[in-house]
Phi, psi and omega in degrees: 000288180077180181234123182287133179217144167275152184205141171286130178237131160282096185287321180199173179308123178081359183243122177239134183227152166260112183244169175260131183228167178250120173263153177295149171297153185288150175265168175304131178093002180252169180240143170258123188234125166273118189296139175257308184219146165229147185251134178279126173267105193293336180278299187294322177291326178295318174302317178297308187297327176274005180076021180249005177270134189303330188254001189289130170231110181285147349283152185213155174258116188264192175090143181214033181199125182200159169237144188210177178241134177289118178266326186207142181241120181294326177225143178298142180216153182274344185285318193223161174230154172301140181099345178295135171268127191229154172258145178202168184246342183204197175216157166285139173230165175283168191288352178272347183255129177270125179234135171280310179227330177076031182270329184277065182232149183287329181230158176221146172245110183219155175287136173303345180258010174306125184302320180257049173237127179206161173289145166295134176287156178301141182095353179251121180288138181302327178283339171285314182296347175293344174252028185297322180298329178299313178297319184294323179294318174292329174288324180306318181285317186272343185247329186254301195272318168236084191296125175285142185245157173309126174096347182282163176244122187234133175255138179250118175267114181097116188239052159285200183298313182296315180295320180296323179276339170293319184287320175300318177296319186296319186295314180304321180279006173095010184271157169272141187239136173244125173249140179233127177201159178273349181256113180299330181296320180292319175296325179298312187292315182295327180292318186289315189269341184221012180060028179290141169282135186271126174229127179248106180302344183275353183242338183216153179280114181300325178296316180294313181304312183284331169297325172294321180289321185216081188302332187273353181098164181280152175277331181203151171235139174242121181256122172249359189277331187056032178254107189302318184298321178290318175308309181300321178293320187292336177301333177289345189275341188275147170288168172312146179051029178285181190232146182229128177243118176274099188254000180269193174242134189236080179292155180065210182257118173264121183276105182255137170272101190264018176297312187280325166301325176293310184298321188265003179047060177281151176249127185260140176236147181226078177288162172213141180059217184197172178239159178309322180296322176304305184303314179292319175302308184294324180295318172299319179293321181296316180300321187268358183082004180288327171245157177233131177252324186311312184298344184268353181266120181260341178213136165233112192233157180294150183300333176297337181277359183310317183298318178298319186287325179295317173303323174293315180294332176288317193250337183227052191302338177295338184276356191212150181226271184262120178245125184244134177260127181269106182277002179279349181243000000 
């Protein structure tokens, strides 16, 4: 029988469709969840769509963050009730369906014991929580893997969603933040949301600007750009024994000049993804107003508009930042 569901499908390199798929019927102990909103991860999903992500096999269902309402519980459980609004990452599929992560689906079938399934706390809008992994990934790097400390000065290179939340996390932890991006609108958001000092490398020499701001050198750099020339330049910004967090995705061979990391005895950190604890922490920060997601959402569009939104993200990145698909339409 199965459950009929719409899904975003990367059919082949560069081609996106919204298709109908069949999900398996729930087993005992599983939940059937109707998606309200799912969030696009513009970095990882575009690497996948362009064939540069290491695990991509076309056709595939992308996405790894969504919010939905529990419509059916196959077995009674004390953990959840019908009508609960929950955050989740994927769905179970049958053996014929290929998923990279399986987030962008109209329906989900998941175990009630799924580790990263939880009720949204009061005060978090579902459309904002649909991008919760973006907040948690930035938090994971700046609070867990390379903890930023009070009083430090930290530069964040690239102010997409993960960069914005790396900056917000650094601010929450009591650091001074310097934000670097080629788009003024993103610099303005970082200034507003994390108090970041703005540097646009297209108009000013970042090395000289940082030297004036922090003559003794930065304590840490967080890179989300994956742009090797900028990364190599940024090694000069750090003080001796500074720290470097590689927070982007680095396909292929990234050519790094390791002379200055060697001379300065820098420490490198390489976070990936996030944890349930990170997601819960960020959800609480959003609920309390300590973190902000709403200003970073540029588009909430019907799920049927997904192909057009991926085209915008690929070809006109300045026109979009946080993109949420609305599955109610």
